[in-house]
C-alpha positions, -999 to +999 in steps of 0.1 A: +026+082-282+018+105-311+022+102-349+045+127-365+062+135-398+097+125-389+131+123-406+135+090-424+165+070-411+188+053-436+194+016-438+230+008-429+241-029-425+218-058-434+221-096-432+194-118-445+193-156-445+172-168-474+162-204-480+149-213-515+134-247-517+109-247-546+135-258-571+156-281-549+193-281-558+188-266-593+201-231-584+232-248-571+238-268-602+232-236-623+260-218-604+283-247-611+275-245-648+279-207-650+313-209-633+324-237-656+314-217-687+332-186-674+364-205-666+362-200-628+342-169-624+315-150-642+307-113-645+276-094-656+257-061-652+221-050-650+199-020-644+173-018-616+151+012-607+172+034-631+205+024-613+235+005-629+248-025-610+275-051-617+276-087-605+305-112-601+300-149-595+329-169-580+334-199-558+350-209-525+360-242-509+335-260-488+334-282-457+303-300-471+310-337-476+303-352-510+273-374-508+284-398-535+265-405-567+233-390-553+219-372-523+199-392-497+168-379-515+179-395-548+191-364-567+221-373-589+254-354-581+274-353-613+302-331-600+335-341-585+338-315-557+312-298-536+319-260-537+300-230-524+294-199-544+297-161-539+279-134-558+293-099-554+268-071-562+280-035-564+266-002-576+284+012-606+314+033-594+304+064-614+270+064-596+285+055-562+320+071-559+322+061-522+316+025-533+297+016-502+265+004-518+272-033-521+259-068-513+276-102-511+255-134-514+268-168-502+250-197-518+253-233-504+234-265-511+212-281-484+197-316-481+185-337-453+213-359-439+241-338-453+274-340-435+302-314-430+338-318-420+358-294-399+395-284-401+403-314-378+388-339-402+358-345-379+324-351-395+290-342-382+255-339-397+243-304-405+208-296-391+183-288-419+149-274-410+122-300-408+101-302-440+129-292-463+142-321-485+166-302-507+172-264-511+198-237-514+208-214-486+216-178-497+230-156-469+234-121-481+251-092-463+251-056-475+252-020-466+236+013-475+209-003-496+172-003-487+164-037-472+132-040-493+154-041-524+176-070-514+156-099-529+151-081-563+188-073-564+198-109-557+175-122-584+186-097-611+223-102-602+220-140-606+202-135-639+231-113-650+254-143-647+231-166-666+212-181-636+174-179-637+159-152-615+129-174-610+149-196-586+148-167-561+112-155-562+097-174-532+118-176-500+109-204-476+091-195-444+122-204-424+141-175-441+150-149-415+167-116-407+201-118-391+209-081-389+193-048-398+205-014-388+190+021-393+208+053-387+209+091-388+239+113-388+240+141-362+261+173-360+289+166-336+282+198-317+246+187-311+249+150-302+264+153-267+230+148-248+226+114-265+259+099-252+260+119-219+264+100-187+228+108-179+216+106-215+192+081-230+218+055-240+233+053-205+199+055-188+185+027-209+213+004-198+213+013-161+176+013-156+164-015-178+192-041-181+190-070-157+218-071-132+229-106-143+203-125-163+205-125-201+230-105-221+241-072-208+261-047-228+266-011-218+297+006-234+307+041-227+340+046-245+354+081-250+389+070-262+398+062-298+423+035-310+452+059-303+441+064-267+430+100-274+399+114-257+371+117-281+337+124-264+310+100-277+335+079-297+317+046-291+287+044-267+262+015-269+235-003-250+220-037-260+185-046-247+169-081-247+132-086-255+119-080-220+138-048-215+128-036-249+091-041-241+096-023-208+109+008-225+089+005-258+055-011-251+045-033-281+081-038-292+098-072-288+129-075-311+162-072-292+183-043-303+215-023-299+214+015-297+247+032-304+264+066-309+297+063-327+323+081-348+341+067-378+377+055-373+390+079-400+374+110-385+407+125-375+420+125-410+389+143-424+383+179-431+360+196-405+334+200-433+333+163-442+301+146-432+319+116-417+334+140-391+300+138-374+288+107-355+261+082-364+232+074-341+221+039-350+197+012-338+204-024-349+184-056-346+202-083-326+190-117-337+214-136-314+197-122-283+165-142-284+151-176-294+126-161-319+132-150-355+118-124-379+109-134-415+120-117-447+085-111-461+077-074-467+052-073-438+078-086-413+105-063-426+082-033-424+073-041-388+110-044-378+119-012-396+091+006-377+103-006-344+139+003-351+129+038-363+106+044-334+135+036-310+159+058-328+135+087-329+126+082-292+163+084-283+167+116-302+136+132-287+147+122-252+180+139-257+161+171-266+167+169-304+141+175-330+130+145-351+115+166-379+131+164-414+153+193-425+150+212-457+177+211-484+196+240-468+200+222-435+174+243-418+194+247-386+185+212-375+208+186-359+211+163-389+241+161-413+236+148-448+260+122-461+262+101-493+233+079-483+214+097-455+192+125-467+177+144-437+150+160-460+133+126-465+104+120-442+081+092-430+051+090-408+062+075-375+049+071-340+069+092-315+073+070-284+078+088-251+109+073-237+098+080-201+128+067-182+120+090-153+087+071-149+105+037-150+130+049-124+102+063-102+084+029-104+115+010-094+122+034-065+086+031-053+088-007-054+119-007-031+104+020-008+071+001-006+089-031+006+108-011+032+077+008+043+057-024+047+079-035+076+111-039+057+126-072+046+128-104+066+162-116+078+163-142+050+153-116+024+180-092+037+207-120+035+196-130+000+198-094-012+233-090+004+245-121-016+230-108-048+247-074-043+281-089-034+282-117-061+296-109-095+282-139-114+251-161-116+235-169-083+211-197-074+190-201-043+213-229-032+243-206-035+226-181-013+216-208+012+251-221+014+266-186+019+242-177+047+238-212+063+201-213+054+179-240+040+174-236+002+136-238+007+137-208+031+157-188+005+132-197-023+103-187-002+120-154+007+127-147-030+092-155-040+080-128-016+099-101-034+092-107-071+094-070-080+129-068-066+144-099-079+141-119-112+142-157-112+147-179-143+159-215-146+171-218-110+190-185-112+181-153-095+192-117-100+182-081-091+158-067-117+179-037-127+211-018-119+190+010-105+172-013-081+206-028-072+217+007-062+186+014-042+188-020-024+225-014-017+217+019-001+190+002+020+213-026+031+240-001+040+215+020+059+203-010+078+239-019+087+246+017+098+214+018+118+223-014+136+258-001+143+245+032+156+220+014+178+247-008+193+269+023+198+240+041+214+235+013+239+272+011+246+274+048+253+244+048+275+259+020+296+292+037+297+275+070+308+257+052+336+289+035+348+306+069+349+277+081+371+262+105+346+226+113+350+198+099+329+193+129+307+230+131+297+229+094+290+198+099+268+216+127+249+246+106+242+226+075+231+204+096+208+234+113+191+250+079+185+219+064+171+212+092+146+248+099+135+251+132+153+287+140+166+289+168+192+324+180+198+324+201+230+358+193+243+375+227+239+368+262+250+365+273+214+333+272+194+314+239+197+311+217+165+282+196+156+285+171+127+254+155+112+255+124+091+240+124+056+207+141+055+182+142+027+169+178+031+171+210+052+139+199+068+155+167+080+186+186+093+163+211+112+144+182+128+175+165+140+190+197+154+157+206+172+157+172+189+194+174+198+188+209+212+159+196+234+181+167+248+210+191+253+188+215+273+172+186+292+207+175+302+212+209+318+237+222+293+241+258+281+216+265+253+236+295+240+266+274+234+246+250+213+229+278+194+263+293+185+278+260+175+292+254+140+271+228+122+286+206+094+260+190+071+269+171+040+303+189+038+288+224+043+291+247+074+265+269+091+255+282+125+232+261+146+208+290+153+199+292+116+182+259+119+163+266+151+133+287+159+151+314+178+123+330+199+102+299+207+132+277+212+151+301+235+121+311+256+110+275+260+144+261+271+154+291+293+120+287+311+126+249+313+159+254+330 
């Protein structure tokens, strides 16, 4: 990890849930009075940081039940109907022609013991955080505005419609972030490595996401709404806290990483910025049980983590993370109305070493196989995990394989680096491990099948009166997946099963050649045989040591 001067990503969508409790229900009553004075709505304008903004206050119907003359805490309610209020905050259109810099705040009252009624007329008590007697909840959603400006914009906008800004100065500690996304815009001709099938988005999903536990989302969609093929149209991966930490040590917040194009891209001129895709990282609050506060320190930490993730994805795809000069500088970034690729910030450049993670996962599986393989119960458990498409418990595995549940639990406890157990459910730790285990299970089945075939052929050879050396050759070929076709007068054919390397192929052919000669068969015919390996064809003698091999076996005969 190293610190670099990197391009500054732009804030895209934001959702913050504020609770203001210092003044109880007074902000709510102030909204009621402002709307009443304005005849149903209220408009105002203000300037902040040299920018012109407009605010509109209006109301909506509410499912909150009227408490009567007063709340359970004794606050008088001198209004006939409980309503909720909306405050629209927009940048002046002459300063923001695109009109995408906007916020909308939803203000609702809160008190302990309050009830709400659904569309079926059913009532229930709304849960209010312990310690809060009465307050207002302000949930604000916005886009293309720096997240650190939200609270000031809300306070000034309320002030613009005759509601004290002082009500919104001190958020309660239970206030939290619901959504926060940061993005850069990338030249369409340069973004391919990001969404490629072996790119960082796909690899993060396949290597880090649990096979079944938790939330799993990997989307690789190259078709738009009209069914036309558009490479990189919508590719995403969502990672929970554990997977995030595995890829980005020190990070915890769950997040979605995505590469996507705007829906209107087809109608735009080729020079239009929105013709090019966004690469974005967004916080996913619903993917864990923790929360992130709205204080500046918490927001700074979240922004840092999102930016570091975004920069790591760019770097892993081979793109520069350095800012561009005003002329574009030949870099991969494309300026739009809100993203300025010349802006920079000091950021840590995290090495997204997925190769190391993949190698570790592979070494885990190889180590278990090398240490004597898996026990019968472990093999059976892995087979069920591979075959099942949903959640699996030790009891499910035990029933499927007619084992005692305790035997299955003990077996699973012996392979904690392969499987992940949580709340009585078990899964393989990653898709990559699942693939490796699948190969191992299949290889074990194939080996068993070949051994059975080898034994059967040896018995058959003995029954036909063939000598021991010929029987040994047939058994060895069956066991190692070597098919020798010597039935015709034409050139002999030798087919090898899947082999990992030329060295492996050479070793098998040398052993087959030895057994062939031991069986008293013509070595020249073997050496001139056509060998098929992994779909390719070659002559057998190319894999054999011509001089030593021929001299040895001619002498032996």
